[in-house]
GUVEX-555232 format. One record per residue (C-alpha): x, y, z. Coordinates in pm, whole numbers, plus 50000, padded with zeros to 5 digits. Example, Ala and Ser with C-alpha at 12.3 -4.5 7.8 and 13.67 -1.06 7.14 Angstrom:
2
512304955050780513674989450714
***
This chain:
361
634191182807218635701149207132639491150607165642011137006918643151112107179639691098207226639211095606849642571078306807641761053407083638391045406929639901040606583642471016506714639990996606918636910993606694635090960606738635830931006513632190931106396632740965306228635700953406030635700948005656638460934005437639750945405098642700935304884644890963204744648410961604599648640924904691647950931405061644790922605256643580952505450641330953205753639070984405730637921001106052635611031206056634971053005752637291036405495636471027205136638311011904838637821033704532639481045904212640631082304215642451099703936643331066803774644551048704090642921021304290643261034304646642181034105008640201064805115640571064805486638651096605591637901090005964639081054605973642071031605965643241005305718645530979205880647590953905686646280919605778648740892205869651620914905774654150930106015657430948805981660520954306196663040969605955662460978805594660841003205353657211015205335656391031905002653091046804892651431074604699649231099004892646581123904789645171149805029642541176605006642661211705163641311215605516642201206905872643281171205921645971145906020646821117505783649641092805772651031058605850651531038906171654211012206195655640988306451652250989106615651100963306868647420966406776646600977207134647351014607121651171015207108652681024606771655161046606589653491072706372654321096206088651671120105970651021151405767649171181305907647221192605599646331226605749649961235105844651331235305490654581255005477655011255705854657691238506069655121213206189653671204805847654671168905909655651150606224656901118306377655641108506721655341077106925651861067607052651531050207388648201036707511646431055107227647851089007328649991106407064652881127107203653291155906957653471181707239656491163107381658331155407056658691184706820661341204206633664421189606467664251152006439660501151406483659011176306240659881194605917658701222005688656691210305383654681228905130651881204405068650291197904729646561191904718644381169704502647491154604343649241121204397652701124504552655231098304654656181090205017658791066405143659671056505500662961038505572663061021405909666311007506039666920998506407665971028006622666301053206336664171063706045663861086305741660961101205546661171110305181658451130105002658531134504622662351136004615663501100504675667201109604695667201132205000665221126005320662881154305417662771142605779665471124005968664231106606286667181103406522665461079506757662371058206710661001056407063659481021907044662891006306973663510978706723660460956106724658110938006487654760954806445651630962206242651300988005964648251010305923647121040305721644651066205834643131098005698641601120305585643551110705277643861085804991646641059904967647711040404660650621020104515651501006904862654680986404877656150971605195659630957005178661120939705485664880943305505667380933305776669290966505772668130991405511670501019105412669961053405574671241084205388670581112005639672841127505904671941114106245672641127806594673891104006860671571100407158673421114007461672271108907819671871139508034673881146308351672991139508715671401173908750668461160108557666051136908732666251103208553663561082008719660281087408906657971066209116654671071008927651281064409075648301047308918645861070608741643171089808927640861120008878642831152708891639891169809055640741151609379643851173009428643591203209197642011226309459643901213609762646321237609938647611210310170648261175310049645561152610197646801128810462647021092410350646191100609988649341084309855648641052910060645551047409848647671045909530650141020709396653471034109265655891019809015659351033308927659801044808565663051055208394663091086308174664321088207819667931097807764667101134907770665201132508101661711132107956659151109708120656371101707874653631093708126651451077607858653791047707882652671041808239648891042308196645931047407964643621077007994640001070508086637021089908213637871105108556641311089508529643501116608380646251123008636649161106808816651511116409100655241117309061657501114709365660801133309396662801128109718665601152509793668091150210076669241185510172672361192710376670711223210535667581244310516667791261110177665841274609880666581255509559665301263809213664031235208999663421240008626660771217408477658511211008183655061195008178652021186707971649181195108022648491204908386650871203308681650611210309053653601207909291653531200309663656651204509879656531186410212652741186010200652191222410090651031233709744653621257409594652891258409220650031252608975649981257308599648271246608276649631243807919646541229607748646381232207371644741265307269644111274607628645841308507589645031317107229644211297906912647901295406819649061281207155650241245507102651091235907460654441221107361656601210407648660071222907747661991236908039659701267308038658841268608409660671271408744659751267409108661741276309423661681246609657661751254810028663821225110146664441215510506667551198310638667181160910570664721143510341662101163710152659201149209956658091166809641654831154209486653921164709134650421160209001650481158308620647171157008436646541152208062644061167407821645491155407486648531157707265651151144907508651421136007873654851142808015657171157708272660871165208313662901183708580666401195108642668571216208875671221240808774673541222609012673351197409297675211219009554673791211209895671321184809778671121148409670668331134009454667351100909611
***
């Protein structure tokens, strides 16, 4: 079954030869995939279906994106991408048509290397309840200012979703619409510092008990390690590692570090702990989608949180839902964590209740 990640990657990277252009609302649009310009219920619009319409020669850093949207019943994700680099990195707001009335009826997520992170970014500040209307035009407005944003739907006085932190930071980027949906009356207004009306939370960095950086390997096939009880000698010497800082809350979005490809769906994270004595130390962690932990060369934990892998309602969202007891020896200890991705978010985070007796190197 073709995953959403694969589809998203294809849509972003369709060949130039497949592109068509159309002018709508004074903007030239590049059409990729199944996209048409039509008139629906009295409005000239873009019907995106399984494609993407990207504003040609038009970018936005801060400002307002306004449009009318019309959706039909059925499963589907439709919305707008902004601050995109055209290579698979973009901010994204979308509507889940089939989740009308639920807490995840709409969502903001960053997309890195073509991989959306909705399993990592959810709840307050990322999603909101919305009772969708179908086969009717409704107004949508995004206000983008610095590293914050707001989404208004129908009611233009009060934001329905307040985005406390736009993960891409303040940067100039492309704007694109995708379906299945119709988009009309599109207006893009660049502004230096547009007014935000919502109540925003300050981004606070976590304490030292949370791991804040990881050496991350290049990607490889998870099958090489998934069945190993002992970590293969010299395996890490075959891989290059680069240190990556986490977000303020300790989350490492692994999609920042590499793109998924066939038989390249996993990385190794290194955690080095200096222990004062031999001791057992509990580590709480979260992951998406598959994780395997080795302590000083021995496998001690394996788990999977793949979307719908437990039942049809299981989302595979990531949090501090798991714990492992690390058997640490006096001196330096090497913890290696394999993290593999299926789709929907590739991430890891870890913390200790306290640092008594240990030091994270």
